[in-house]
C-alpha positions, -999 to +999 in steps of 0.1 A: +079-032+142+040-029+140+021-010+167-016-015+170-043+001+192-081+000+193-095+032+209-129+049+205-140+024+179-110+030+157-083+004+151-049+019+144-020+002+126+013+021+128+045+011+110+073+014+135+106+006+119+120+041+114+157+030+113+148+011+081+124+037+067+096+013+076+107-013+050+082-042+053+091-077+062+071-110+061+065-107+099+052-071+095+028-081+068+015-110+089+009-087+119-010-062+097-031-089+082-040-103+117-049-068+129-072-062+099-089-095+105-094-087+142-108-053+135-131-066+108-146-091+132-149-068+162-184-052+162-170-024+183-146-013+156-161+010+130-131+024+111-095+012+106-068+038+104-031+035+099-004+063+101+033+070+104+054+102+099+075+081+075+051+058+057+072+030+041+101+025+018+084-006+004+095-042+008+127-051+027+146-066-002+169-086+020+139-102+037+123-109+003+155-124-012+157-147+019+128-169+008+092-169-005+076-159+028+078-122+021+059-123-012+034-147+002+026-126+033+025-094+012-001-110-011-021-122+020-021-087+034-032-068+002-058-094-005-072-090+030-070-052+026-089-053-007-118-072+010-121-052+043-157-042+047-151-014+071-136+020+060-099+023+059-081+057+063-044+062+056-020+090+066+011+093+044+041+113+055+075+109+038+082+081+013+056+056+001+074+032-022+061+002-040+034-014-019+034+018+001+017+034-028-003+004-042-020-004-009-035+032-010-056+021-040-075-001-015-080+026+011-111+047+013-096+080+024-059+089+020-044+120+036-008+130+027+017+156+039+030+180+013+064+164+013+051+128+008+067+111-022+053+082-041+071+056-063+064+023-080+098+010-089+087-025-099+100-025-135+134-010-126+138-038-101+130-064-128+096-072-113+060-065-121+033-044-102+013-060-074-019-053-053-039-051-086-022-018-092-018-027-129-057-027-131-066+000-106-040+027-113-049+032-150-086+034-140-079+059-112-052+080-127-056+074-165-035+052-186-008+077-196+000+087-160-002+051-148+022+040-177+047+067-168+047+057-131+046+020-135+069+016-165+095+043-156+092+038-119+099+075-112+089+092-080+059+116-080+047+142-055+017+145-032+002+171-055+005+148-085-011+120-064-039+143-055-045+153-091-045+116-101-071+106-075-048+085-053-049+110-024-080+125-009-064+157+006-030+172+013-026+182+049+001+201+067+026+177+082+021+189+117-017+181+116-016+150+093-023+125+121-050+146+136-068+150+102-067+113+094-079+105+129-107+130+127-118+114+094-117+079+110-138+092+140-163+108+116-167+074+098-170+056+132-199+079+142-220+071+111-245+042+108-222+012+105-243-009+083-250+020+059-212+027+057-205-010+051-231-014+024-221+018+006-185+007+005-196-027-007-216-011-035-186+008-047-162-021-045-183-050-056-184-043-094-147-047-097-140-071-069-137-102-091-114-083-115-092-071-086-089-106-072-080-121-106-055-094-115-039-097-080-035-134-085-019-130-120+004-103-108+015-125-079+022-154-102+044-132-125+060-115-095+071-148-081+086-158-115+103-124-119+119-127-084+139-156-098+148-139-130+183-128-140+170-093-145+156-090-110+188-106-095+209-080-113+186-051-102+185-061-066+222-069-064+229-034-078+205-019-053+222-036-023+257-028-037+246+008-044+256+007-081+238+012-114+223-020-127+235-033-161+207-048-182+227-046-215+231-084-217+194-092-215 
């Protein structure tokens, strides 16, 4: 479900569960976290790059409802991603739902196909945002845009993501992988310590805030997973019906 490769000083993480639109499970999060750690500790790896024609439909709800492992591994992954010292490049084609969008706030360069779609449906699912997106998205995109996307949970386009500062560049779908790979190669060719220190200088001023917000989001997320609102929302999703929140 996760394909990894290290070639020419670039570590690649590819989501490979197309039959489920790359919906993420606890095992997939664990594999990605381990790959990040290995790449970070390997002096031969200069850039970390992940791609897939269909990015991810977000968390696998059935896996998440099966126990606490999913939420725990997701937090472990986004925490590790937020602390990676080496540059991270993402290529987004197709849907990027939930954590598929919030993880991009921790990447350094993000390339998207014109047809990519982004969505943050936490509130409609009776949950709260994660990955420090409730802190970072208002700062990157502005409060009003962030409020519309986080509160209403409606999808937005690659062009809107570009205008909001979430995406670096929109690239034709047929050259998306090559563009992201070229960016990763350009980063890998630069002085590694200079790259690391520059990224550190940009990330360090908000690092403590990010960690604190991530922890508070995770606490509330775990609470909300057990709430009646979330159970109704997820049951409706699985049963393919409209949720009824009128009794809450």
